[in-house]
N, C-alpha and C positions, 0 to 999 in steps of 0.2 A: 287513921282516919277511915271512917265509914261512910261514905255517900249513898244519896238515895235519886236516883235518877227518874224524873217525874217530866211527862209532857208540858209547854208552855199553858197558862190559863191568862185570861187577858180580865179578870175581874178586878176590883178597884184595888183590893189588897196585893193581888200581883202585880198590878203597873205600879205601885207605890216600890215594891220589891227591886222590880227590874231598873225603876229609875233611879233608886240609890246606889244599885250594882254599879249602873253605866256611869254615873256621878264620879263614883270611888275607881273606879277602872280609868276613863277618861277625867280626870280633873280639869284640863285647860279647855275641855268641850262643854261650852256654856247653853249649846242647843238641849242638852238631857234633860228637859222638866217635865212634869206629867202629861201637861199638855201637850207636848211634842209627842210623847212616846202613847197615847193614846190614839192620836193622828197615825202615826207611823201604826201601829199593833194592831189598831182597832177599824178606823174608818176606811182602810184601803178597800174602795168598793170590787178588786179581784177577792178579798178575803181576808181576813185576820191573818198574822203573823202566826207561822208555827214552827215549834223545834223543841229542845230539849232544855229543863233545869236541870242541877246538881244542887243539893241539899247534904247538908253537914249539919243535920239536927235539925232546928229550924232554921238554920241561918241559908240562904241561896249565895250557894259558893261560887257557881258558874253557871253561865246562860250562852245558849246559842239560837239567835233566831233566823230564820227565815222568811222572805218575804213572796206569798202569790203574785204571779204574773202571768200573763198571756204572751205568746210569742208566736210567729208564723215559722216553722219550720221544714224546710223543701216543699212549700207551700200546702201545709197545711197545720192549723190553726190547734195549740196543744196550750196545755196548762203547765207551770214547772214553777219555780223557787228562786228567788234571788238571794242568794247565802250574804248574810249584811250584818248582822252585832252579834260579835264576839267579846264576851267579857268573863275574866276569873280577878276573883277578890285576891288583892294580895297576899293574905294570908293561906291562901289555897294554889299558888301554883307550883307549878313542876309538880303537879299529882297525875300528870297527862289526865286530865278531863276534859280536854276539846275531842280528842277521837272517839271518847266514847259519849259523849253527847252529838257528836257530827253523824256517828254511825247509826244511835237510835234515830236520830232525824230523819236521816236517809231513808231507814225501811219502813218507818211510818210514811215518810211523804210517798214512797212507791204503792203502799198500803191502800193510802188515801188516793189514788191514781193521776199523781204526779210524776210526769214522764223525765225530767230534766232538772239539773242545780245548774246557775250559772254564775258568776260571781267576778269580782274584780278583787286582786289580791296583790299587796305589796311586795315587793325583792325578799321582806324577811320571810313572810309566811306562806309564798308561793309553793315551797317545797315540799313543805308539809301536805299540802293538798294534794299533790301530785305524786309523790312518795307513800304518803300514809292513808288518804283517801280515793286515789284512784281517779284524779281528774285528770282531763285534758288541758293543754297549755296549748290556748289557740295564738296567741301572739300579746306584745307590747302595745299597750295603746297609744295612737299616735298622739302628739301634744304641740299645738303649733300657736304663735302668736302672730297677730296682724288687723287689718282692719278691711271693711268694706264688706260687701256683699260674697256668698261663695257659690260657686259656678258647679253646678252638676253635669253629670252626662246623661245620655239615654233614659229616661224614665222604666224601660223593660230590663233593665239592667239585672241581670241573675243574680238575685240575694237567697242565700240558704237561711239565714238566721237573722231577726228583725222580731224587734219586741210589738206588741200591737197596743196600741193607746187608742181611747175612744173619748167622748167628751165627759163621761163623768171620772173615769182616771185620771185625762189631764188637770179638770177643775180638782181633784181629790191633789194632785201632785203639787198644782202652784198654790196649794193652800198653806202650804208647812206654816205654821206658826210661827218658827223662827228663824223664818227667811222671807226679806221683800222684793219676788221677783218684777222685771221690766217685760212688757209683752208689747211688741209692735210689729205688723205684719207677719202673723205668726211667728215671729222670732223671740224666743225665752230666754231673758239674760238675768244672770244672777250675780251679785258682788264677791269679788274675791277678798283676801286677805291683802292683796299689793295694790297700793294704791293707783289709781290711775288704770285697772285692769279688771275689765267682764268678761266673765264665762260665757260663752254660747251654750245652750245648755241640748237646744235643737231646732230646728227649723223645719214648722210643718207645711206639707204640701196643700192645696191651695184646697183639698178635700176637705180640710180642717177650716173653721173657721173659731178663732180666739181672740176675745175682746180686747183689744187693745189698753193698755193703763199706763202708757208712755205718749208723749205727745212731740216730744222732740226729735229731730232728726239723727238717727243712728248713726250716720256719717261723721256727727260730731260729738259722737260718743267716745268715751274712754277705748284704747287697745283693747282689743278681744281675745280670750283665750279658746282653744278649742280643742277638746279632748274626745278620742273616738276610734272608733275604725269604719271606716266608709268608703269604698273604693269605687261609690257612683257621683264622688268629688273630683273636680276635675282641678288640681292645687295649681296646675301649670297658669290658669285664668284667674287666679284668687291671690289675692296680695296677703298670704298666710305662710310663715317660715317656720321649718323645727326646728324644739327648744333643744338643746343640745342637753344632752342625758347630763351631762355635769352641772346642769344648771337648775334640775329638776331634783325634787325634796325626797323624791323615791320613783322610781318607774312604777308602773301600774299596769300588769298585766291580767287578761281576760283568760277566766278557767272554765270549764264545763264539764259537766257530769252526767252521764245518759243511765235513766234509771229503769230503759226499757228492756234490758239484756240485750239488745241489738248490738252495742260496741259503736255507736254512731259518734262519729268526730267532724270537723269543719275545715274547711280551707279557710286560712284567713283572710283571703280576697273575697270570700263569700259571705262576708259578715257587716252587718249594718250596726253598729253599738253608737250611741250617742250620751253626751255626759247625762240628759234628764234620765237615763236607765238603770241607773245606781244611785248612790247616794252622796256624791261628792258636792254638790250642792243641793 
C-alpha cells in the first residue's frame, strides 16, 4: 500500500473523518462524538490540534494528534504539545505508520516554535516512545485513593515543570461536552467508571476563582482517586494511600521530548503534573 502523509486539518469534513476513525479504533469509548472532537481539536484557547494523517487513497488510515499547551519550564513560559490521540484503522495496522506520523509531527512542531512534547503513555506504548522517538522517561504517575483535603508544603517549592492554566483554558477544559465535572472550593472532580470513586483532577490555588457548581460538602462525597506527580504534597498529612500496581489497569508513565536541541531532561521530584493536565477524564 502507498500512503500520503498530510498535516491534520480541522474543517467539517476532516472532523467527520477523524471522529469516524477514533470510533473505529476505540469502539468502547463513547466520548468520540463530533461535538467532542470539535471541542478537543478546535476550541482550545491555546490553539487547534496539530499533527499528521496517513491516507491510503481517500481513506484516513492513521492519525496522530497533539494538543497545544503552555507550561512553565525552569521558570519560563513556553509553548508545547500534549501527545494525545493515536488511531490506526484495523485494515492498516502493522504498517509502521505511527513512527512516520510522529516524526513528521515533531518536525512541524519545531518549525512552528513549539519547544517540547509531553505525554502520558501506558505500559504497552512507553517503550516505543522511548526507543523509537527519543522521549525521556520521567516516571510513573502516582495513583492514590483516599478522602479529605490534600496538605501541601511551602508554596516556594522548586518546580521545574508545571502546566500553565488561565481563566480561558480552565473554562474550556471543564466544558468537556461528554463529561460532567463537579467543582467545589477550586477542586475539580470527575466521575470514574468505578462506583463510589471520584477522580480529583486538580486543586487550584486561591489566586484562581472557579465558580462552584456543587453544594454538598466534599467530605461527604465518595472516595477520591488522585493521579499525578507532585512533591509539593505532604502525603503523610493526608488520608490518601498508594494503589498497588497489580490493582491498576495499567501503569501510566510521564514522558517528555525536548524540541529545542538542548537535550533538556527533568527530575521526577521537580515535576508538578495533575490529572487535569492530560485526558484521563
